[in-house]
C-alpha positions in Angstrom: 10.7 10.0 -33.0 11.9 7.3 -30.7 9.1 5.3 -29.1 9.6 4.7 -25.3 9.7 1.0 -24.5 7.2 -0.2 -21.9 8.6 -1.6 -18.6 7.6 -5.3 -18.0 6.0 -5.6 -14.6 4.6 -8.2 -12.3 1.8 -7.8 -9.7 2.3 -9.7 -6.5 -1.2 -10.8 -5.4 -4.2 -11.7 -7.7 -7.0 -10.8 -5.3 -9.3 -7.8 -5.4 -6.4 -5.3 -4.8 -4.3 -7.0 -7.5 -7.1 -6.8 -10.0 -7.6 -3.1 -9.1 -3.9 -2.4 -9.7 -4.0 -4.3 -13.0 -6.9 -2.1 -14.2 -4.9 1.1 -13.3 -1.7 -0.2 -15.0 -3.6 -1.2 -18.2 -4.3 2.6 -18.7 -0.7 3.5 -18.1 1.5 3.6 -21.3 4.7 3.1 -19.2 4.0 -0.5 -18.2 3.2 -3.9 -19.6 1.8 -6.4 -17.2 3.6 -9.8 -17.7 1.6 -11.5 -15.0 0.3 -11.9 -11.5 2.3 -13.9 -8.9 0.1 -15.7 -6.5 0.8 -19.1 -4.8 -2.8 -19.8 -3.6 -3.9 -23.3 -4.8 -7.5 -22.5 -5.6 -6.9 -19.8 -8.2 -7.4 -19.5 -11.9 -4.7 -19.6 -14.5 -5.7 -16.1 -15.8 -7.5 -13.1 -14.5 -8.5 -10.2 -16.8 -6.6 -12.0 -19.5 -3.4 -11.8 -17.5 -1.4 -15.0 -16.7 -0.9 -16.1 -13.1 2.4 -17.5 -12.0 1.7 -19.9 -9.1 5.4 -20.4 -8.1 7.7 -17.7 -6.7 10.9 -19.8 -7.3 11.8 -18.3 -10.7 11.5 -14.8 -9.3 13.7 -15.3 -6.3 16.9 -16.2 -8.2 19.5 -13.5 -7.7 20.3 -13.4 -11.4 21.3 -10.4 -13.6 17.8 -9.7 -14.9 16.1 -6.7 -13.3 12.5 -7.5 -12.2 9.9 -5.0 -11.4 7.0 -5.6 -9.1 3.9 -3.9 -7.6 2.9 -5.3 -4.2 -0.9 -5.7 -4.2 -1.7 -7.9 -1.2 -4.1 -6.5 1.5 -2.8 -8.6 4.5 -0.2 -6.9 6.6 1.7 -10.0 7.7 1.6 -11.6 4.3 3.0 -8.4 2.8 5.8 -8.4 5.4 6.8 -11.9 4.4 6.8 -11.0 0.7 9.0 -7.9 1.3 11.6 -10.0 3.1 11.4 -12.9 0.6 12.0 -10.7 -2.5 14.8 -8.7 -0.9 17.6 -9.0 -3.5 19.4 -6.5 -5.6 17.7 -7.4 -8.8 14.1 -7.0 -7.6 12.6 -3.5 -7.6 9.2 -2.7 -6.1 7.6 0.3 -7.9 5.3 2.9 -6.4 2.0 3.7 -8.0 0.3 7.1 -7.6 -3.0 7.5 -9.6 -3.1 10.6 -11.8 -5.8 12.5 -9.9 -4.1 12.2 -6.5 -3.1 15.6 -5.1 0.2 15.9 -3.4 1.4 18.9 -1.3 4.9 20.4 -1.4 7.7 18.5 0.3 5.6 15.4 0.5 7.4 12.1 -0.1 6.1 8.7 -1.1 8.3 5.6 -0.5 9.0 2.7 -2.8 6.4 0.0 -3.3 3.6 2.3 -2.1 0.2 2.6 -3.8 -1.8 5.8 -3.5 -5.3 5.4 -5.0 -7.9 7.5 -6.7 -8.9 11.0 -5.4 -6.7 11.0 -2.3 -5.2 14.2 -1.0 -1.9 14.4 0.9 -0.8 17.8 2.1 2.5 19.5 2.7 5.5 18.0 4.6 4.0 14.6 4.9 6.2 11.4 4.7 4.7 8.2 3.4 7.0 5.2 4.0 7.7 2.2 1.9 5.0 -0.4 0.9 2.1 1.8 2.1 -1.4 1.6 0.6 -3.6 4.7 0.8 -7.1 3.9 -0.2 -9.5 5.8 -2.5 -10.5 9.4 -1.4 -8.3 9.4 1.7 -7.4 12.8 3.1 -4.0 13.2 4.9 -3.2 16.6 6.3 0.2 18.2 6.7 3.2 17.0 8.8 1.9 13.4 9.0 4.3 10.4 9.2 3.2 7.0 8.0 5.6 4.1 8.6 6.5 1.2 6.4 3.9 -1.4 5.4 0.8 0.4 6.6 -2.7 0.1 4.9 -5.1 3.1 5.2 -8.6 2.2 4.1 -10.5 4.4 1.7 -12.3 7.5 2.9 -10.2 7.9 6.0 -9.1 11.3 7.3 -5.7 11.7 9.1 -5.2 14.9 10.9 -2.0 17.0 11.1 1.0 15.8 13.2 -0.2 12.2 13.4 2.7 9.7 13.5 2.1 6.1 12.4 4.6 3.5 13.2 5.0 0.4 11.0 2.5 -2.5 10.1 -0.7 -0.6 11.0 -4.1 -1.5 9.4 -6.7 1.3 9.3 -10.2 0.4 8.3 -12.2 2.5 5.9 -13.7 5.8 7.0 -11.5 6.1 10.2 -10.7 9.5 11.5 -7.6 10.8 13.3 -7.9 14.3 14.9 -5.2 16.9 14.3 -2.9 16.8 17.2 0.5 15.4 18.1 0.1 11.7 18.7 1.6 8.3 17.9 -0.2 5.2 16.6 1.8 2.2 17.8 3.2 -0.5 15.4 1.2 -3.6 14.6 -2.1 -2.0 15.5 -5.5 -2.5 14.0 -8.0 0.4 13.7 -11.4 -0.9 12.8 -13.6 0.8 10.2 -15.2 4.1 11.3 -13.1 4.5 14.4 -12.3 8.0 15.7 -8.8 8.5 17.3 -7.9 11.5 19.4 -4.8 10.4 21.3 -1.7 8.2 21.3 -2.3 4.4 20.8 0.0 1.8 22.3 1.5 -0.8 20.0 -0.2 -4.1 19.2 -3.6 -2.7 19.9 -7.0 -3.1 18.3 -9.6 -0.3 18.6 -13.1 0.4 17.5 -15.8 3.0 17.9 -16.3 6.7 18.5 -14.7 7.6 20.7 -12.2 4.7 20.2 -12.0 2.0 22.7 -9.6 -1.0 23.1 -10.9 -4.5 22.2 -9.2 -7.9 22.3 -7.3 -9.0 19.2 
């Protein structure tokens, strides 16, 4: 019987999210972690026995070698820069969906997205590219989440909610089930409860949600 060869992968970001992703991938027979990529100066040479590459230069060459990455940085603006910087035809960002995640019918998950443990995503929901959905998040039907959003663990997103891009949602936030839009580049603080449309570039906190300065 032919043994399937593991795919060599790199994890961009060696912080807490990167370590979490590495632990998940170590249990997956499809991948072999070659290393982390992290340019921070005050960082070790290895984490969890995995090498850290402290320069991006070798990975940005538009050569003929296909490179596979998982994006594991928890900062929205830093993620956006990485996505643009690594935008060449020989770089492929992979999506990661933990085994016990439940996905409804006609639900789609975009490239580079990470869906973590025990999350539930119901029917006809579209998750964009480079989205992180934290542990035990519940997303109901007909939800749209735009590119490069982060949804903190334990959040609940009601039906017909529409997220634009680059939105950060703190843990345990709640969005009621009704037709509403969450404007791009917004920050929803942990535990906030949202019932209506939110204008872009906003920051909200509380129950009921109220606008606060950024």
